[in-house]
C-alpha atoms as an extended CHARMM CRD file, in Angstrom:
* protein
*
       112  EXT
         1         1  UNK       CA             -0.0670000000        0.2050000000       -0.2720000000  PROA      1               0.0000000000
         2         2  UNK       CA              2.9820000000        2.3430000000        0.5660000000  PROA      2               0.0000000000
         3         3  UNK       CA              3.9910000000        2.2050000000       -2.9420000000  PROA      3               0.0000000000
         4         4  UNK       CA              0.6180000000        2.9160000000       -4.3840000000  PROA      4               0.0000000000
         5         5  UNK       CA              0.3130000000        5.8550000000       -1.7500000000  PROA      5               0.0000000000
         6         6  UNK       CA              3.7910000000        7.1120000000       -3.0470000000  PROA      6               0.0000000000
         7         7  UNK       CA              2.7660000000        6.9360000000       -6.6570000000  PROA      7               0.0000000000
         8         8  UNK       CA             -0.6390000000        8.6690000000       -5.9090000000  PROA      8               0.0000000000
         9         9  UNK       CA              1.2720000000       11.4240000000       -4.1810000000  PROA      9               0.0000000000
        10        10  UNK       CA              3.9800000000       11.5270000000       -7.2450000000  PROA      10              0.0000000000
        11        11  UNK       CA              1.0210000000       11.7760000000       -9.9170000000  PROA      11              0.0000000000
        12        12  UNK       CA             -0.9550000000       14.6350000000       -8.1830000000  PROA      12              0.0000000000
        13        13  UNK       CA              2.3990000000       16.4380000000       -8.0700000000  PROA      13              0.0000000000
        14        14  UNK       CA              2.8870000000       15.6940000000      -11.9930000000  PROA      14              0.0000000000
        15        15  UNK       CA             -0.3970000000       16.7430000000      -12.5110000000  PROA      15              0.0000000000
        16        16  UNK       CA             -0.0120000000       20.0940000000      -10.8520000000  PROA      16              0.0000000000
        17        17  UNK       CA              3.1650000000       21.0300000000      -12.5690000000  PROA      17              0.0000000000
        18        18  UNK       CA              1.6180000000       19.7230000000      -16.0010000000  PROA      18              0.0000000000
        19        19  UNK       CA              0.9710000000       22.5040000000      -18.9750000000  PROA      19              0.0000000000
        20        20  UNK       CA             -2.9660000000       22.0300000000      -19.0280000000  PROA      20              0.0000000000
        21        21  UNK       CA             -2.8620000000       22.4190000000      -15.1930000000  PROA      21              0.0000000000
        22        22  UNK       CA             -1.1430000000       24.9970000000      -15.3170000000  PROA      22              0.0000000000
        23        23  UNK       CA             -3.2260000000       26.9620000000      -18.1520000000  PROA      23              0.0000000000
        24        24  UNK       CA             -6.0630000000       26.2140000000      -16.2060000000  PROA      24              0.0000000000
        25        25  UNK       CA             -4.3980000000       27.9510000000      -13.1590000000  PROA      25              0.0000000000
        26        26  UNK       CA             -3.5840000000       30.6680000000      -15.4360000000  PROA      26              0.0000000000
        27        27  UNK       CA             -7.2240000000       31.3670000000      -17.2390000000  PROA      27              0.0000000000
        28        28  UNK       CA             -8.4990000000       31.1260000000      -13.4780000000  PROA      28              0.0000000000
        29        29  UNK       CA             -6.2990000000       34.0040000000      -12.0200000000  PROA      29              0.0000000000
        30        30  UNK       CA             -7.4690000000       36.1320000000      -15.1360000000  PROA      30              0.0000000000
        31        31  UNK       CA            -11.3780000000       35.7040000000      -14.0370000000  PROA      31              0.0000000000
        32        32  UNK       CA            -10.4850000000       36.2550000000      -10.5850000000  PROA      32              0.0000000000
        33        33  UNK       CA             -9.7050000000       39.7940000000      -11.6800000000  PROA      33              0.0000000000
        34        34  UNK       CA            -13.3610000000       40.2280000000      -12.6470000000  PROA      34              0.0000000000
        35        35  UNK       CA            -15.3500000000       39.1700000000       -9.9810000000  PROA      35              0.0000000000
        36        36  UNK       CA            -18.8020000000       39.7540000000      -12.0770000000  PROA      36              0.0000000000
        37        37  UNK       CA            -17.4410000000       37.5750000000      -14.7940000000  PROA      37              0.0000000000
        38        38  UNK       CA            -16.4610000000       34.8760000000      -12.2840000000  PROA      38              0.0000000000
        39        39  UNK       CA            -19.9280000000       34.8200000000      -11.2170000000  PROA      39              0.0000000000
        40        40  UNK       CA            -21.3250000000       34.5410000000      -14.7050000000  PROA      40              0.0000000000
        41        41  UNK       CA            -18.7630000000       31.6250000000      -15.1760000000  PROA      41              0.0000000000
        42        42  UNK       CA            -20.0340000000       30.0510000000      -11.8550000000  PROA      42              0.0000000000
        43        43  UNK       CA            -23.4760000000       30.1880000000      -12.5820000000  PROA      43              0.0000000000
        44        44  UNK       CA            -23.3970000000       28.5330000000      -15.9370000000  PROA      44              0.0000000000
        45        45  UNK       CA            -21.2010000000       25.6740000000      -14.4720000000  PROA      45              0.0000000000
        46        46  UNK       CA            -23.1610000000       24.9610000000      -11.7600000000  PROA      46              0.0000000000
        47        47  UNK       CA            -26.4470000000       24.9280000000      -13.9340000000  PROA      47              0.0000000000
        48        48  UNK       CA            -24.7680000000       22.6090000000      -16.3100000000  PROA      48              0.0000000000
        49        49  UNK       CA            -23.7140000000       20.4130000000      -13.3710000000  PROA      49              0.0000000000
        50        50  UNK       CA            -27.1700000000       20.1460000000      -12.2720000000  PROA      50              0.0000000000
        51        51  UNK       CA            -28.7060000000       19.6540000000      -15.0650000000  PROA      51              0.0000000000
        52        52  UNK       CA            -26.4910000000       17.0090000000      -16.0810000000  PROA      52              0.0000000000
        53        53  UNK       CA            -26.4420000000       15.4370000000      -12.6620000000  PROA      53              0.0000000000
        54        54  UNK       CA            -30.2730000000       15.7780000000      -11.8240000000  PROA      54              0.0000000000
        55        55  UNK       CA            -31.8760000000       16.1420000000      -15.4000000000  PROA      55              0.0000000000
        56        56  UNK       CA            -34.3460000000       18.8950000000      -16.2720000000  PROA      56              0.0000000000
        57        57  UNK       CA            -37.8670000000       18.6670000000      -15.0710000000  PROA      57              0.0000000000
        58        58  UNK       CA            -40.4750000000       19.9220000000      -18.0660000000  PROA      58              0.0000000000
        59        59  UNK       CA            -38.4360000000       19.8440000000      -21.2680000000  PROA      59              0.0000000000
        60        60  UNK       CA            -34.5970000000       18.5580000000      -21.6180000000  PROA      60              0.0000000000
        61        61  UNK       CA            -34.5480000000       19.9600000000      -24.9860000000  PROA      61              0.0000000000
        62        62  UNK       CA            -35.5280000000       23.4500000000      -24.1260000000  PROA      62              0.0000000000
        63        63  UNK       CA            -33.3180000000       23.5670000000      -21.2380000000  PROA      63              0.0000000000
        64        64  UNK       CA            -30.2770000000       22.1330000000      -23.2180000000  PROA      64              0.0000000000
        65        65  UNK       CA            -31.0370000000       24.7400000000      -25.7230000000  PROA      65              0.0000000000
        66        66  UNK       CA            -31.0860000000       27.7510000000      -23.0510000000  PROA      66              0.0000000000
        67        67  UNK       CA            -27.8780000000       26.3000000000      -21.7480000000  PROA      67              0.0000000000
        68        68  UNK       CA            -25.8400000000       25.9960000000      -25.3010000000  PROA      68              0.0000000000
        69        69  UNK       CA            -27.3400000000       29.6990000000      -25.9420000000  PROA      69              0.0000000000
        70        70  UNK       CA            -26.2340000000       31.1840000000      -22.6150000000  PROA      70              0.0000000000
        71        71  UNK       CA            -22.7710000000       29.4460000000      -22.9130000000  PROA      71              0.0000000000
        72        72  UNK       CA            -22.1470000000       30.7210000000      -26.6200000000  PROA      72              0.0000000000
        73        73  UNK       CA            -23.1680000000       34.2340000000      -25.3190000000  PROA      73              0.0000000000
        74        74  UNK       CA            -20.4340000000       33.9010000000      -22.2230000000  PROA      74              0.0000000000
        75        75  UNK       CA            -17.7100000000       32.4600000000      -24.6940000000  PROA      75              0.0000000000
        76        76  UNK       CA            -18.1310000000       35.5730000000      -27.0830000000  PROA      76              0.0000000000
        77        77  UNK       CA            -15.6530000000       36.7640000000      -24.2240000000  PROA      77              0.0000000000
        78        78  UNK       CA            -12.3940000000       35.8630000000      -24.9190000000  PROA      78              0.0000000000
        79        79  UNK       CA            -11.5190000000       35.2490000000      -20.9790000000  PROA      79              0.0000000000
        80        80  UNK       CA            -14.1500000000       33.7200000000      -20.3840000000  PROA      80              0.0000000000
        81        81  UNK       CA            -14.1560000000       31.3490000000      -23.5080000000  PROA      81              0.0000000000
        82        82  UNK       CA            -10.1330000000       30.6450000000      -22.5110000000  PROA      82              0.0000000000
        83        83  UNK       CA            -11.1160000000       29.6350000000      -19.0430000000  PROA      83              0.0000000000
        84        84  UNK       CA            -13.8410000000       27.2810000000      -20.2990000000  PROA      84              0.0000000000
        85        85  UNK       CA            -11.2210000000       25.8670000000      -22.8810000000  PROA      85              0.0000000000
        86        86  UNK       CA             -8.6230000000       25.2470000000      -20.3710000000  PROA      86              0.0000000000
        87        87  UNK       CA            -11.2410000000       23.6910000000      -17.7650000000  PROA      87              0.0000000000
        88        88  UNK       CA            -12.6340000000       21.1080000000      -20.6460000000  PROA      88              0.0000000000
        89        89  UNK       CA             -8.8720000000       20.2450000000      -21.1480000000  PROA      89              0.0000000000
        90        90  UNK       CA             -8.3000000000       19.5970000000      -17.5630000000  PROA      90              0.0000000000
        91        91  UNK       CA            -11.5220000000       17.7050000000      -17.2830000000  PROA      91              0.0000000000
        92        92  UNK       CA            -10.6770000000       15.4640000000      -20.3540000000  PROA      92              0.0000000000
        93        93  UNK       CA             -7.2180000000       14.5430000000      -19.2240000000  PROA      93              0.0000000000
        94        94  UNK       CA             -8.5640000000       13.7980000000      -15.6690000000  PROA      94              0.0000000000
        95        95  UNK       CA            -10.9250000000       11.6260000000      -17.2310000000  PROA      95              0.0000000000
        96        96  UNK       CA             -8.7400000000        9.9620000000      -19.3730000000  PROA      96              0.0000000000
        97        97  UNK       CA             -6.7260000000        9.0820000000      -16.5350000000  PROA      97              0.0000000000
        98        98  UNK       CA             -9.5010000000        7.4140000000      -14.5840000000  PROA      98              0.0000000000
        99        99  UNK       CA            -10.8460000000        5.8810000000      -17.8480000000  PROA      99              0.0000000000
       100       100  UNK       CA             -7.1790000000        4.2580000000      -18.6220000000  PROA      100             0.0000000000
       101       101  UNK       CA             -6.9890000000        3.2570000000      -15.1000000000  PROA      101             0.0000000000
       102       102  UNK       CA            -10.5220000000        1.4610000000      -15.0560000000  PROA      102             0.0000000000
       103       103  UNK       CA             -9.3420000000       -0.3490000000      -18.3110000000  PROA      103             0.0000000000
       104       104  UNK       CA             -6.4320000000       -1.7370000000      -16.8560000000  PROA      104             0.0000000000
       105       105  UNK       CA             -7.6110000000       -3.2040000000      -13.6040000000  PROA      105             0.0000000000
       106       106  UNK       CA            -10.3470000000       -5.6560000000      -13.5030000000  PROA      106             0.0000000000
       107       107  UNK       CA            -13.3050000000       -3.8010000000      -12.0750000000  PROA      107             0.0000000000
       108       108  UNK       CA            -16.5000000000       -4.9160000000      -13.5200000000  PROA      108             0.0000000000
       109       109  UNK       CA            -18.8890000000       -2.2640000000      -14.9080000000  PROA      109             0.0000000000
       110       110  UNK       CA            -20.8780000000       -4.5500000000      -17.0970000000  PROA      110             0.0000000000
       111       111  UNK       CA            -24.2020000000       -3.5480000000      -15.0780000000  PROA      111             0.0000000000
       112       112  UNK       CA            -24.0070000000       -0.0230000000      -16.2400000000  PROA      112             0.0000000000
């Protein structure tokens, strides 16, 4: 178990120093300079999370269209667009890491 814990800690440190994470931090810092933009970004992030986590009562397609339209409008701002691109790159990096891990261990997910 000690070897696993050491490898986990090393992986976390590698992640913290990789360009994808560093870019995410830079773009987050740019948004820190404008609290109103952060507020708008976090509102849409929360709504998007809740939409995918809990669904949308009363009209999936309509709610999806509303979120897409709002997101597109926000992304017209270069700072916000760059933040969302950096966030997506970081999410994909972590998702791919987890997917590769799950593909390489015997963990039955046939029930999904």
